[in-house]
N, C-alpha and C positions, 0 to 999 in steps of 0.2 A: 433243224435250225431254230433258234431262238429269234422271234419275231420282233421288230421294234416296237420300245418301250416310250417311245415320246408323247404318246397320248393317253396313256395311263394315267389318273387322276394321283395315285401315289407318287409316281415320278416326277409329274409337274408339282407336285406339293414339296416334294422334298428339294427339287430344284431351286424353287421359288424363295423357300425357308433359306438354306444355304447362301444363296447369291444376296436376298435380303441382309442377312446377318452381315455378311461381307461388306456391303455396302453402308450398312448402321456403323460399323466398326471404323471402316474409312472416315466418315463423316467425325466420328468422334475423335481420332487421332487427328483428323485435319487442324479441328479447332484448338485443342490441347497442343499441338507442337507449336501453334503460333506464337506461344510464350517460351517456348523452348526448343527451336528446331533442332538440334544435333541430338537432344537427348531421345527422340522417339523417331528420327530419321531411319533406323533402320526396321523398326515395326511396321512403321507405316510404309514403307517400300513394299513390304512383306506382303501387306494386305493390297498395296496396289497390284502387285502380281499376280494375286489370285482371283482379282477381280478380273484380270485378262483370261487367266486360266479356267475358273470355276464354269465359265458357260461354256468353255471347247469342251472340258471335261465332262459336262452332263451332255453335251452333243456326240460325245463319241460313246459316253455309256449306256445312251440309250439306242444307239444302233444296233441293227441285228447281227448276229453271230455272224462271221468271228470276228467281227470289230474291233469290238472291247477288248479281245484276247490278243489280236495284234499289237493295239496301243500299249497293252503291258509288256509284250515283247520288245517293241521299240522302245520304250522308256529303259528295259531291261538291258538293251545292247548300249544304249546311248549313256547310261549311268555306267556301264562299264568303261568306254571308252574315256568319260572323264576321270574316272579313278586311273586308268592308265595313264594318262597323262599327268594327272597329278603325282603318281607316285615314281614318274619318270621311265614307265615301262614301254611307252607307246610306240618304241623303235622297234622292240621285239616282236616283229609281224607275226612271226608262226603263233607264239602264245597267243596274242590278241585276237589273231583271225580263229585260232581254235575256241577261245571264250567266246565270241560272237557266234559261231557255229553251233555251239553247245546251248548257249541260250534260245537261238532260232529251233533248235531238234527238241528243247525241252518244253517250248511253246506249243511246237506240232504235237508232242505226245499227248500234251495236255490237250489238245482240241481233238485228237482222234480216239483217246483212250486214256482218261485222266486216273484209271483205276490200275493203270499197267505199272506192274513192278519197276520198269524201268524208270519212270518217272519219280521213283523213291530212291532207286540205287544210282542216279545218275553221277552223284558228286564223286562216287568211285571209279566210276568208267571215265569221268573227265580226269581224274586224278592220274586213272592209270594213263590216259592218252598225254599229258602234259609230261609226263616222266619219261615218255618217249621219245621227247623233242630232243633232249640233250644225246640219246643214243642215238639218233638219225642223225644228229649234226655233229658228232663226235666234239662235244665240247661241255666244259664242267665250270669253268668260271662263272659266279656270281647264280648259277643255278638253282641252287636252293632259295635263295631270295627270289627268282622269276616263277620258281614252283609256288612257293608260298604265296605271292602277291595273286598270281593267277587264280589259285584256288579259294581265295578269299572274295576275289571278284566273282565268280562262279555262284560260290555260296550265297553273298549276299545279294546280288542283283539277278542271277540266273535261279537257280532252285529257290532261293527264299521268296524273292519278290515274285516269282511265279505263283507261289500258293495263291495270290492274290485271283490269278487266272483259275485255280483250282477251286475257290471258292464260289466262284461262278457259276458253275455245275451243282451247287447247291439249290433247294428251292429258294426262292427269293432270292439268290447268288448274287445279283448284280445289285440290289439293294442292301445288302450285306456287305459288299465290298465299299459301297459309297459311303455307308455309315461307319465304316472301320476308318476312312481315309478323312470324312469330316470329324470325327472325335479324335483322331490323331493330331489333325492340325490345330482344332479347338484349344487342345491340350497343349500343345506348346505355344500357342498364341497368349493364353492365359499366364502360362510360366515364365514367359519373356517378360509381359505386362507387371506382373508382380515383382518380379529381379529389377525391375526398372526404377517402382516406387517404393517397396518395402524391405528389399534384401538386405540382410544384416548376417545371418550365419550361414557362411560358406564354406562349407567343409573339405572341397576337392580344390585345392589352391592352385595344386600345379596341373592336375589334368583339364579341370575347367574353373577357372578362376569366378566367371559369373555365375554357376549352379549356387543356388540357396538352397536351403532346409524350406522355408517359406514359399518360394515359389512352387517346390516339388507338393508339400502339403497343399496349396490352393489350386493348383492345376489337378491334382489327384482328386480333390472334393467335387470339383464344378464339372469335370468329366464326367464322374460317376452322375450328377444329377442330369447331363445332357444325354447319357448313354439311357437313361430312364425313361427321358422327355421324348427320343428318336427309336424308342424298341419297336414301333410299328414297322420298321426297315426290315427288324430280323424274322425269320421264318417263323421263331416262336418266342412269344411276348415276355416267359416267366423270367422271374431273378436269377436263374442260374445262368443264363445268356446273356443278360445286357450288364449282370457284373461282371463275369468273365472278360466282356468286352472292356468294359472301363479300367477294369484292374490291370489286364495285360498290356491294354494302349498305355497307360499311365506310367508302369513299371518298364515294361522292356521296349517300349519307345523311347523313354530317357535313357536306357541300356546302349539301344542303337548310336543315339545320337552321340553318347559319351565315346561309344567307339571309334565312330569315325574322329571325332575331336583327339581322341588319343593318337590316331595314324596322324591327322593331320599337324598334331605337335612334334611328334616324331621326325616326320618329314621336315619339320621346320616353315611351316606354309598356313597361311589362313585360309585360302579357298586354292580350287582349281584354275582360277582365273577367268571361267568359261561363267559368266553369268546367266542365270536363268530369267528371262524375260524381263522382269524389271527388278531393280535391287542391285546388291553387291553379293548374293548367296547363288551357289550352283545349283544344278539337279541333285547333289550328294546331298545338300542341307536341306533336301525335300521328300527324300526317299530313305535317307538315315534312320529316321524313327518308325520305317514300315519293315526293316529288311529280318526283324527278328518277330515282330508283332504277327506277319502274315503267317509265316507256319505255324508258330505257336497257336495263335486263334483258330488256324484250318483243324490240327489235331484235338483240340478243347473242344472243337464245335462236334467232331466226329464221334469224340467221346460222350459228348452231351445227349446226341442222338442215339446211342447203342442200346441194346435193351438192359444193361446192368443197369444204368443211370435212369432209364424211364421205369424199372421195376422199381427202384427208390422214391420214384416221386421226386427226384431232386430237380 
């Protein structure tokens, strides 16, 4: 069982740096927003919520195993619940409860044996299970929609998000997971700030009218700098690891956000109505940038740790 990390110097330093940055960012937006309160309202609220969440996040992250993994499982279940409410599926209790059960089982498998083949084939087992629901209930209306949305929920918030729990099994795994979360939030914060101030070229006017090329380029560049500066959180400080983290978070974190934006727009809603801590965003707006990042980086890091890449001195 992993012991508590609360008193380790690296953990204390990482916590203080992250919380200190959030405090400075809030002070910046506090004074800037006085001139134009509405312009920075959303971004300021986001930083306030993270000022509340960040200390709690580090408190849980530093706890002995299996508390960090259990927290990830609970976030996955709550995200799935929010997703089902948003899509109007919450009344389909068999699909919803099956989803929760499989997220829990996925967490248990990761805890008991992260190398188990069941961890990797669980999406197919889940699909088989929910395909049995129409047969058991002798129903067919809207079942394609229910099965499709249920599978998306499990892939996003069960199988995908729980790769963060699998990363915990790496050497310095907890630090790596925190590193990825911090980079994701930093990338998103810079992106939003640049969009507010300098956005001109907006290529996705239907899918995401606020997305700008300037925001993507600036957040990509600055995220690479922070990825390099915080590379001590990784078990290997070489360029391949921190570059992979910065690039994948910048690209696939944005893909995750755009995917959730597509779903919201197709449903004709802005959010689920369930506010996350403080502000107008729900929990899906916090985890959407991680749903692709977690599994991709997990397998990229595994590949970089393999003998093939080590022999290449990559």
